[in-house]
C-alpha positions as CSV (number, residue, x, y, z in Angstrom):
1,X,12.4,-5.9,-23.6
2,X,11.0,-3.2,-25.8
3,X,7.7,-3.0,-24.0
4,X,8.0,-3.8,-20.3
5,X,4.2,-4.3,-19.8
6,X,4.4,-2.8,-16.4
7,X,0.7,-1.8,-16.2
8,X,-1.1,-5.1,-16.0
9,X,-1.3,-7.8,-13.4
10,X,-1.7,-10.6,-15.9
11,X,0.5,-13.7,-15.8
12,X,3.6,-13.8,-17.9
13,X,2.5,-16.4,-20.4
14,X,5.0,-15.2,-23.0
15,X,8.0,-13.7,-21.2
16,X,9.5,-10.6,-22.7
17,X,13.0,-11.8,-23.6
18,X,14.9,-14.7,-22.0
19,X,13.1,-16.8,-19.4
20,X,15.3,-15.5,-16.5
21,X,13.3,-17.3,-13.8
22,X,13.3,-20.7,-15.6
23,X,9.5,-20.9,-15.5
24,X,9.3,-22.7,-18.9
25,X,11.6,-25.4,-17.6
26,X,9.6,-25.7,-14.4
27,X,6.3,-26.0,-16.3
28,X,7.9,-28.8,-18.3
29,X,8.8,-30.5,-15.1
30,X,5.2,-30.2,-13.9
31,X,3.9,-31.7,-17.2
32,X,6.2,-34.6,-16.9
33,X,5.2,-35.1,-13.3
34,X,1.5,-35.1,-14.3
35,X,2.3,-37.9,-16.7
36,X,4.0,-40.0,-14.0
37,X,1.0,-39.4,-11.6
38,X,-1.4,-40.5,-14.3
39,X,0.6,-43.7,-14.9
40,X,0.3,-44.6,-11.2
41,X,-3.2,-43.5,-10.2
42,X,-6.6,-42.9,-11.8
43,X,-7.0,-39.5,-10.2
44,X,-5.0,-37.2,-8.1
45,X,-4.5,-33.7,-6.7
46,X,-1.3,-31.7,-7.3
47,X,-0.6,-28.3,-5.7
48,X,1.6,-25.5,-7.1
49,X,2.7,-23.6,-4.1
50,X,4.5,-20.3,-3.8
51,X,4.2,-16.8,-2.2
52,X,1.8,-14.1,-3.6
53,X,3.4,-12.6,-6.7
54,X,5.9,-15.3,-7.3
55,X,4.5,-16.3,-10.7
56,X,2.2,-19.3,-10.0
57,X,-0.4,-18.1,-12.5
58,X,2.3,-17.8,-15.1
59,X,3.5,-21.3,-14.5
60,X,-0.1,-22.6,-14.6
61,X,-0.6,-20.9,-18.0
62,X,2.6,-22.5,-19.4
63,X,1.5,-25.9,-18.1
64,X,-1.8,-25.6,-19.8
65,X,-0.2,-24.6,-23.1
66,X,2.3,-27.5,-23.0
67,X,-0.5,-30.0,-22.3
68,X,-2.7,-28.7,-25.0
69,X,0.2,-28.9,-27.6
70,X,0.5,-32.6,-27.2
71,X,-1.1,-35.0,-29.7
72,X,-2.9,-38.3,-29.5
73,X,-3.1,-40.3,-26.2
74,X,-0.9,-37.8,-24.4
75,X,-3.2,-34.9,-25.0
76,X,-4.9,-33.5,-21.9
77,X,-8.3,-31.9,-21.8
78,X,-8.2,-28.7,-19.7
79,X,-11.1,-27.5,-17.4
80,X,-10.4,-24.2,-15.6
81,X,-12.6,-23.6,-12.5
82,X,-12.8,-20.3,-10.6
83,X,-14.1,-21.5,-7.2
84,X,-14.4,-18.0,-5.7
85,X,-17.3,-17.4,-8.0
86,X,-19.5,-19.9,-6.1
87,X,-20.7,-19.6,-2.5
88,X,-22.2,-23.1,-1.9
89,X,-21.2,-26.7,-2.7
90,X,-24.2,-27.3,-5.0
91,X,-23.2,-24.3,-7.3
92,X,-19.6,-25.3,-7.2
93,X,-20.4,-28.9,-8.1
94,X,-22.6,-27.8,-11.0
95,X,-19.8,-25.6,-12.2
96,X,-17.2,-28.4,-12.0
97,X,-19.3,-30.7,-14.1
98,X,-20.1,-27.9,-16.5
99,X,-16.4,-27.1,-17.0
100,X,-15.5,-30.8,-17.5
101,X,-18.3,-31.2,-20.1
102,X,-17.2,-28.1,-21.8
103,X,-13.6,-29.4,-22.0
104,X,-14.6,-32.5,-23.8
105,X,-14.2,-32.6,-27.6
106,X,-17.4,-32.2,-29.6
107,X,-17.1,-35.4,-31.7
108,X,-19.6,-38.3,-31.6
109,X,-17.2,-40.3,-29.5
110,X,-17.6,-38.0,-26.6
111,X,-21.4,-37.5,-26.7
112,X,-22.0,-40.5,-24.3
113,X,-19.3,-39.3,-21.9
114,X,-20.7,-35.8,-21.9
115,X,-24.2,-37.3,-21.2
116,X,-23.0,-39.5,-18.3
117,X,-21.1,-36.7,-16.7
118,X,-24.1,-34.4,-17.0
119,X,-26.3,-37.2,-15.5
120,X,-24.1,-37.5,-12.5
121,X,-24.1,-33.8,-12.0
122,X,-27.9,-33.7,-12.2
123,X,-28.2,-36.6,-9.8
124,X,-26.3,-34.8,-7.0
125,X,-27.5,-31.3,-7.7
126,X,-30.7,-29.7,-6.4
127,X,-33.1,-29.0,-9.2
128,X,-32.6,-25.3,-8.9
129,X,-29.0,-25.7,-9.9
130,X,-29.6,-27.8,-13.0
131,X,-29.9,-24.8,-15.3
132,X,-26.4,-23.9,-14.4
133,X,-25.2,-27.4,-15.2
134,X,-26.9,-28.1,-18.4
135,X,-28.5,-24.9,-19.6
136,X,-32.0,-26.3,-19.2
137,X,-35.1,-24.2,-19.9
138,X,-38.3,-24.5,-17.9
139,X,-39.5,-27.5,-20.0
140,X,-36.1,-29.2,-19.7
141,X,-36.2,-28.6,-15.9
142,X,-39.6,-30.3,-15.7
143,X,-38.3,-33.3,-17.7
144,X,-35.2,-33.6,-15.5
145,X,-37.5,-33.6,-12.4
146,X,-39.6,-36.3,-14.0
147,X,-36.6,-38.4,-14.9
148,X,-35.2,-38.1,-11.4
149,X,-38.3,-39.4,-9.7
150,X,-39.1,-42.2,-12.2
151,X,-35.8,-43.6,-13.5
152,X,-32.5,-45.0,-12.3
153,X,-31.1,-41.6,-11.4
154,X,-29.6,-42.2,-8.0
155,X,-26.3,-40.5,-7.3
156,X,-24.4,-43.8,-6.8
157,X,-25.7,-45.3,-10.0
158,X,-25.1,-42.0,-11.9
159,X,-21.5,-41.8,-10.6
160,X,-20.8,-45.4,-11.7
161,X,-22.0,-44.6,-15.2
162,X,-19.9,-41.5,-15.3
163,X,-16.8,-43.4,-14.1
164,X,-17.3,-46.1,-16.7
165,X,-17.6,-43.6,-19.5
166,X,-14.5,-41.7,-18.4
167,X,-12.5,-44.9,-18.2
168,X,-13.6,-46.0,-21.6
169,X,-12.7,-42.6,-23.1
170,X,-9.2,-43.0,-21.6
171,X,-8.4,-39.3,-22.0
172,X,-7.0,-37.3,-19.0
173,X,-8.8,-34.2,-17.8
174,X,-6.9,-31.6,-15.8
175,X,-9.1,-29.3,-13.6
176,X,-7.0,-26.2,-12.8
177,X,-8.0,-24.0,-9.8
178,X,-5.9,-20.9,-9.1
179,X,-5.7,-18.6,-6.0
180,X,-7.3,-20.9,-3.5
181,X,-5.8,-18.7,-0.8
182,X,-8.3,-16.0,-1.6
183,X,-11.2,-18.0,-0.4
184,X,-13.0,-17.7,2.9
185,X,-12.6,-20.7,5.3
186,X,-16.1,-22.1,4.4
187,X,-15.5,-21.7,0.7
188,X,-12.1,-23.4,1.0
189,X,-13.6,-26.4,2.8
190,X,-16.2,-26.7,0.0
191,X,-13.5,-26.9,-2.6
192,X,-11.6,-29.6,-0.8
193,X,-14.8,-31.5,-0.2
194,X,-15.6,-31.3,-3.9
195,X,-12.1,-32.4,-5.0
196,X,-11.8,-35.4,-2.6
197,X,-15.3,-36.7,-2.6
198,X,-17.6,-35.5,-5.4
199,X,-15.0,-34.9,-8.0
200,X,-13.0,-38.1,-7.3
201,X,-13.4,-39.6,-10.8
202,X,-11.2,-41.7,-13.1
203,X,-9.0,-39.8,-15.5
204,X,-9.8,-36.5,-13.7
205,X,-6.9,-34.8,-12.1
206,X,-6.6,-31.5,-10.2
207,X,-3.9,-28.9,-10.3
208,X,-4.5,-26.2,-7.6
209,X,-2.3,-23.3,-6.6
210,X,-2.0,-21.2,-3.5
211,X,0.3,-19.4,-1.1
212,X,0.8,-22.0,1.7
213,X,1.1,-19.8,4.7
214,X,-2.0,-17.8,3.7
215,X,-3.9,-21.0,3.1
216,X,-2.9,-22.4,6.5
217,X,-4.1,-19.1,8.1
218,X,-7.4,-19.5,6.4
219,X,-7.8,-23.1,7.4
220,X,-7.1,-22.2,11.1
221,X,-10.1,-19.9,11.0
222,X,-12.4,-22.8,10.2
223,X,-14.3,-24.8,12.7
224,X,-12.9,-28.1,11.2
225,X,-9.3,-27.3,11.9
226,X,-9.4,-24.7,14.6
227,X,-6.5,-22.6,15.7
228,X,-3.7,-25.1,15.1
229,X,-1.2,-24.9,12.3
230,X,-0.2,-28.5,12.8
231,X,-3.8,-29.7,12.2
232,X,-4.1,-27.4,9.2
233,X,-1.0,-29.0,7.7
234,X,-2.3,-32.5,8.4
235,X,-5.5,-31.6,6.7
236,X,-3.7,-30.4,3.6
237,X,-1.7,-33.6,3.4
238,X,-4.9,-35.6,3.2
239,X,-6.0,-33.5,0.2
240,X,-2.8,-33.1,-1.8
241,X,-0.8,-36.1,-3.2
242,X,2.0,-34.1,-4.8
243,X,3.5,-30.7,-4.0
244,X,5.1,-28.6,-6.6
245,X,6.9,-25.9,-4.7
246,X,7.8,-23.0,-7.0
247,X,11.6,-22.4,-7.0
248,X,12.6,-19.5,-4.8
249,X,13.0,-16.1,-6.3
250,X,16.8,-15.7,-5.7
251,X,18.6,-12.5,-5.2
252,X,20.3,-12.9,-8.6
253,X,16.9,-13.5,-10.2
254,X,15.6,-10.3,-8.7
255,X,18.7,-8.3,-9.7
256,X,18.5,-9.6,-13.3
257,X,14.8,-8.8,-13.6
258,X,15.4,-5.3,-12.0
259,X,18.2,-4.6,-14.5
260,X,15.9,-5.5,-17.4
261,X,13.1,-3.3,-16.0
262,X,15.4,-0.3,-15.4
263,X,16.9,-0.6,-18.9
264,X,13.4,-0.6,-20.4
265,X,12.5,2.6,-18.5
266,X,15.7,4.3,-19.6
267,X,15.1,3.3,-23.2
268,X,11.5,4.3,-23.3
269,X,12.3,7.8,-21.9
270,X,15.5,8.3,-23.9
271,X,17.7,8.4,-20.8
272,X,21.0,6.9,-19.8
273,X,22.9,6.6,-16.5
274,X,26.5,7.8,-16.0
275,X,28.9,5.4,-14.4
276,X,28.6,7.4,-11.2
277,X,24.8,7.2,-11.2
278,X,25.0,3.4,-11.9
279,X,27.2,3.0,-8.8
280,X,24.9,5.1,-6.7
281,X,21.8,3.1,-7.7
282,X,23.5,-0.2,-7.4
283,X,24.6,0.6,-3.9
284,X,21.1,1.7,-2.9
285,X,19.6,-1.4,-4.5
286,X,21.8,-4.0,-2.8
287,X,21.8,-2.2,0.5
288,X,18.1,-1.4,0.8
289,X,15.8,-2.1,-2.1
290,X,16.4,-5.8,-2.8
291,X,15.1,-6.9,0.6
292,X,11.6,-5.6,-0.4
293,X,11.7,-6.8,-4.0
294,X,11.4,-10.5,-3.3
295,X,8.8,-11.5,-5.9
296,X,8.4,-10.8,-9.6
297,X,5.2,-8.9,-8.9
298,X,7.1,-6.6,-6.4
299,X,9.8,-5.8,-9.0
300,X,7.2,-5.1,-11.7
301,X,5.1,-2.9,-9.4
302,X,8.1,-0.8,-8.3
303,X,9.5,-0.1,-11.8
304,X,6.0,0.3,-13.1
305,X,5.4,3.2,-10.6
306,X,8.8,4.7,-11.6
307,X,7.8,4.5,-15.3
308,X,4.4,6.0,-14.7
309,X,5.8,8.9,-12.6
310,X,8.9,9.8,-14.6
311,X,7.1,11.3,-17.6
312,X,7.7,15.0,-17.9
313,X,10.3,14.8,-15.0
314,X,12.7,13.0,-17.3
315,X,15.9,15.1,-17.6
316,X,14.7,17.5,-14.9
317,X,15.5,15.4,-11.8
318,X,18.4,13.4,-10.4
319,X,17.5,10.0,-11.8
320,X,18.9,8.0,-8.8
321,X,17.2,10.2,-6.3
322,X,13.9,9.9,-8.2
323,X,14.2,6.1,-8.2
324,X,14.9,5.9,-4.5
325,X,12.1,8.4,-3.6
326,X,9.7,6.3,-5.9
327,X,10.7,3.2,-3.9
328,X,9.8,4.9,-0.7
329,X,6.5,6.3,-2.0
330,X,5.6,2.8,-3.3
331,X,6.9,0.6,-0.5
332,X,7.3,2.9,2.5
333,X,4.5,5.5,2.3
334,X,4.9,6.5,6.0
335,X,8.6,7.3,5.4
336,X,7.6,9.2,2.2
337,X,5.2,11.4,4.1
338,X,8.0,12.2,6.6
339,X,10.2,13.2,3.7
340,X,7.5,15.7,2.6
341,X,7.1,17.0,6.1
342,X,10.8,17.5,6.8
343,X,12.1,18.3,3.3
344,X,13.6,21.6,4.4
345,X,15.6,20.0,7.2
346,X,16.8,17.2,4.9
347,X,17.8,19.5,2.0
348,X,19.1,22.4,4.1
349,X,16.8,24.8,2.2
350,X,13.8,26.9,3.0
351,X,11.5,28.7,0.7
352,X,11.6,32.5,1.0
353,X,7.9,32.7,1.5
354,X,8.2,30.3,4.4
355,X,10.8,32.5,6.0
356,X,8.6,35.6,5.7
357,X,5.7,33.7,7.1
358,X,7.8,32.6,10.1
359,X,8.8,36.2,10.9
360,X,5.2,37.4,10.5
361,X,3.9,34.8,12.9
362,X,6.7,35.4,15.4
363,X,6.2,39.2,15.4
364,X,2.5,40.1,15.3
365,X,1.5,43.6,14.1
366,X,1.5,46.4,16.7
367,X,-1.7,46.9,18.4
368,X,-3.0,43.3,17.9
369,X,-4.5,41.6,20.9
370,X,-3.0,38.5,22.4
371,X,-5.4,35.7,23.3
């Protein structure tokens, strides 16, 4: 772990050092499960579920790489859709078909499939959204309008043509949607409507990810579900065929990741800990810190703050005290402010200037008036 990469919030697509959390193995499990789902159904929705900061995006990235590395019939085409960029169903629908079209290979074999998918998207999209779908200029938009009112461009007919083309191509397409828990209630319902109704196409599968409790809270703010967690869970079960619950971030995982991060900080600043300092920090970690470092993101954020702050302080502070104070500043800002306010009482010291000020305030100069 030469470079800890503390200062970014990007997924760990290439872990630094050993795969301590087993994310590669879990991604392989997800890929195998996708294959089994494909063997049993023409389309489906899988959900990767885990708390914020638990590494869902990293697993998604690994799944995509594994799928793209396959050859022949087992190769998956990948379409990544960011639903939070779109505020209405029409725009989201146009974006879905645009991403699916973009994921298709460019060869002659795929030209008809691309055309049929675009035709379905055009048939169900308002004309104002067609430019987003197919990149039409004003002349193309007029032609699309003419085709719609004069030809066989009904939504049902267009969907059947798209379905037939996708079946004949016989190549699976995986639509990946991350961070659904960041959507508003209305946006979330739009996504689920898109997945279950409009986007229900042969050889098109969906892999979505979210923090379950946050998503349930969002659903309970919608008019469809109302303030009922049970109804929210029932609604999710109708959308999702297969759950992929990310393995828990165990205490030993957190400790191993924290050890790597701490060693990276020490190495980068040319420092080391004495056996006594190691014992002190270990005691503080297991008694207090580990309860708040329950996701990979939390570990990364804490040690990133320590690395950013240490700088010129290296060698001039008690390292264990510095790490503990950094933890308080990062995770308990209220307690940290109290430390600043009461540092004299806590350390048993008082600055000479403070003592002089106290005497001056307590004994006003002779002749001064009292209010």
